[in-house]
Each structure stands twice: as structure tokens, then as C-alpha cells.
N, C-alpha and C positions, 0 to 999 in steps of 0.2 A: 199789915206789915209782911205777913207771910206771903201774900199774893204778890207784893212788889218784889220780894226776894226771888220768887220762882220766875217772874217775868224777866228779871235781870239775868238769871242763869240761862234762860232760853235764848236771850239775845246774844249772850257771850258764846253759847254753843253754836248758834247760827254763824257768828263771825268767824269762829275757829274753823268750822266746816267749809265755809266759803274760801278762807285763806288756803286750806289744804287742797281744795279743788283747783284753785288758781295755780298753786305750785306744781300740780300734776298735769298741767296742760301739755300737749304734745309739742316738741320743738318745731320751729319754723323749718319747712322743707326747702331745699335748694331749688333754683330755677331748673325747669326741665331741659332747657337748651342754653348753650352759651350765647352771649350777645353777638350781634352781627359784627361789631368791631373786633371782638376777641377772635372770632373765626377768621376775619380778614387778615388780622395781624399774624395769626398762626400760619395762614396760608402763604403770606409773603415771606415768612422766615424759613420756609421749607426750601432747600436747595433745588434748583431746576435740574431736570434730567431729561435727556432725549433718548435714553437707552432703556428698553424694557426687559431684555434678556439679562439674566444674572451672570456674574463673573464665572462661576463654576461651570455653568452650562455652555457659555461661549468657549471657554478654554477646552472643554471636552470635545466640542465640535471642531475647533481649530486643530486640535491634536489628531482627530480622526481624518481630517483633510490633508494631513502630512505637513502641517505647520508651514504653509507657503510664505515665501518672502514677498514683501511689497515695496514698490518704489513710489514715493510721493512727489508731486509737483505742487508746492504750496505757493499760491499767488501768481503762478506763471503757467500758461497753457503749454501743452506738448506741441512742439513745432512739427509742421507737416513738410518741412524742407528735407528732401532726401539727401542732398549733398551740399557742401559749402561751395562747390565749384558749379558755376552756371555759365552758359554761353550767352554773352551779351550781344555779339554781332558776328556776322559772317562777311568775309572779304572775298570778292570774286576777282581773280587775276586772269586776264586774257592775254595770251602770248602768241605771236605769229612769227614764224621763221621764213625768210626768203633767201634765194640764192640765184646763181646764174642758170639760165634755162638750159636744160639738158644735163646739168651736173648735179642739180639739187631740186628735189621735189618740194614745192611750197607747201607748208603745213600750218595749221593753226591749232592751238590747244587752250582749253579753258580749265583753270584750276580754282577750286574754292577752298579757302583757308578759314577755319573756324577759330575765333579768338575767345578763349575762356578766361573768366575772371573769378577770383575767389572772394566771396562775400561772407564774412562771419560777424554776427552780432551777438554780443554777450546777452545771456538771458536776463530779462528785466521783469521784475514783479510789478503787479498792478499798482498804479499810483494812488489808489484809494487809501492805502496805508503807507506809512514811511517804512524805510528799511528796518529801523529799530522796532517798529510795531510788528512788522512781519516776523522778525526774529523772536520776539516775545510770543507771538501767536503760534509760531511753529513749535516752540518749546512746550507750550501747553498741549498742542495737538499730538506731538510725538510722545509726551509723557503719558497721556491717557491711553494711547495705543499700546505702548510697552507695558503699562500696568496690566493689560489684559493678555499679555504674552505674545503680541504680534511681532514678528520679525521684520525689521525695517532695513532696507539697503541704503547705505550712505552713497548717494549717487556719484559725488565727486571722487571719493576714494575708489569706488568700483571701476570707474573709467581709467584712473591712473594705474591701477593694478593690471587691468586688461591691456593697456598700452605697453606696460613693461613685459608682460607675458608674451605678447605678439612679437615684440622686437627681439626677445631672447630666443624664440623658437623659429622665426622666419626672417626673411629679408625685407618684409613689408614694413613701411613706416606709417603706422596708424595715425600719426599726428597730421598727415596730409589731409585728413578729412574727419573732423570731430563729430559731424552728424552721423556718419556711418559707424564710427567707433561707439557712439552712444547707443545706437541700435543693437550693435553686437553685444554690448554690455547688458542691455535689457533682456535680450534673448537668453543670455547665459545665466543671469541671476534671478529673474522673476518671471511670473506668468500673469501678473496683475499690476496695473498702473492706476494710481489715484490722482485726480486733478482737483484742486480746491481753488476756486476763483470767487472774489467778492462781488456783491451786487447791492444796489440800493433797495432797502426795505421800508415800506410805508405803513405796515400794520401797527395798530394800537397795542401798546404794552410790549413791543418788541424793539430790539436794538435797531438803529438806523442802517446797519450793514448786516446783510445775511451772506450765506456762502453757498455757491453752486458747486455741488460735488458730483463728479462723474467717475465711473469705475469701468475700466476696459480690460478685457482679456487679451493677452498677447499671444495666446495659442491660435485663435482664429479671428482676432480683431472684433470680437463681439462686444457691444456696449451692454454692460450688465446693470448699470444704474446711472440715472441722470436726474438728479433732484436738487431743488432749492431748499435750503435749510434756514428758516428764520430763527434767530437767537432770542430767547425770552429776555426781557429787560431785567436787569439786576435789581436787588432791593434798594429802595430809595427812602430817605427820610428828610424832613425839613430841618434846616440848620440856619441859625440867625447869622446874617452878615450885615455889613455896614449899610447896604441899601435895602435890607429887608430879609425875607426868608427865601431860601433856595432849596430845591430838591436835589439832594446829593447822596452819594453812597455813605453808608454808616461809617463812623470813625473807627479806625483800628489803632487803638492806643498801645504803644510799645513801652511807654514809661514816662517818667517825669524828670526833668532836669532842672536843677537849681541854678538860677541866673541872678545877676546883681539886682535886677528890678523885681524879682519874684521867681515864680516857677513857670517853666515852659513845658507844655504837653508835647511829647514826641509821638508822631503818628507814622504808621507804615503806609506806603503807597499801594493803592490797589493795582494789581496787575490785570487790568480789564481785558487786554488782548489775549493774555494767557488763559483767562477764564473762557473767552469766546472760542479759543482754539480747542480747549478741553471739551466744550459742548459740541462743537463741530465734529470732534473725534468720536464722541458718543454716537452721533448720528451715523458716522462712517462705520463704526462697529456693528450697529444694528443692520446697516445695509449689507455688510459682509456676511452676517449671520443669515439674513433673509435671502440673499441673492447668490451667494457663492459657496458657503460652507454646507 
């Protein structure tokens, strides 16, 4: 009986020790690296940037360069036409005078008359974007440049002011030739002109439209930059539609409105062109820092 009791105690002690050992096992360790899908999702959610210089460094360099003013041509190239007036044709007039012999010496005279015609075409932006899209694009482009302290010249206002100044101080009527008036305005207000033109882009994971940016010095007509800037594609997600799933921009929910049949989700519209303008402006800021400041 005593032997049985000792055996039972030994078995109980063994069970208790085993339970304590199991309770003291080390906790499970986390995975050494995140999963591929977690990393891909985190990378997609990071905002795209085409600018490597930080804001403080750029502003310091811009201040050191004297805070130069810039003129932008967004969606339209700078015209190479010097004057609105051009000679379309020349007219030759041959005249011959005759008279009585002895009293008048016969003469002939040839006169050339040049006929000039004024041709003025309003600036037109590229047809790859509508006027409304260009306006949205330019708003995003300008906002990013001004965020970094860049001084931008309002081209239309500057031309009107110069026109008024010339008429007040001289007898010249600058409205006779807007092309030359624009060049006078550029020489007065800026030493650098930027041109932004769209082009078709076929790279994977990039927007179908990229932007060709040129930067020219008006001091000596030197081309400082001439680059094509592809725009990274925005974040997309699958959304269920009547015909299946489509890749679309993530929803930006502004609120919920109660309707007679239920609730309606209110969404904000994505300003795609303003986003592209801001990204193109980032590339422009980097060009300014690398090539000019």
C-alpha cells in the first residue's frame, strides 16, 4: 500500500513539473520581415515625389541667388515670331514719262511698294488637355512653386502694366505690336522662362501623359534644361461595378447624406490634373536647384 502511495505521489509530481515547464515556454517570435503584400501596400500608399532637395535648402539657395522672378508658359510654346507685322507680298510699279522731243526728256522709273499685313493669333494651349484641365494643372503647378517661395510673374498683368507705362511716358503706342511688347516685358521682369508641354508616355506604372520642361536664360538665350518628366501613376484600388471590378482611385468620402431611399455616400472629386501639375512643379524645382541656383 505504501509503495502504491509513493508511486502516485511521483506521478503527480511529474505532472506538475511538466505543466510548469509548459507554462514557462518562450512566447512565439514575430516574423523577421513583413510579408510581400504588406510591403507592396505600404509602398503604394507613399506619396510620389520628384524632388530630392528639402524645402529649407532650396529656399536658402533661392534667397542667395537674389530671388529671381520666373515667367511660365504652361501648355503653350514660346513663339519665335518677332513681330505681328509681316510682309506678305511686294508690288513693282513701272512708270514711264514721255513728252515732245526737245522739250521733255523721256524717262522711266521703277518703284517697288511693300505691302505689310498684320497677323495675330491668340496663344493656344496643347489640345492634349482641355482648357479646364489646363487651368487645374496650372493651379497645382503654381501652388507648388509658390510653396517653395518662387516668385512668379503674371504674364498678362505685366504686359498690360508695361503698355500703360510706355503710353504714359512716350508717344509710342505699344499695342501696335504685341509680340515686341511681350519681349520688352520679359526683359524687364525676368531672366528665366519656363515652358511646360505635354507628351505621350508609354512607360509601365506611369501616367499616359508626361511633361516636357525646358528652361531658358533670357540673359544670353542659353538653354539650361530640356527634359521629359514622366509622372508616376497614382494609387489605384479595385472597386466593384455593375460589370465587374475596375481599377480606380481610392474613394475620398466627404460625408453621408440621408435620402428618402436610404443613405447616399458623398465623395470628393480627385483633382488629377492638379496633382500632375504639382509633381511637374517638383521636377521643375529640382531643375532650378541643380541648373540655376
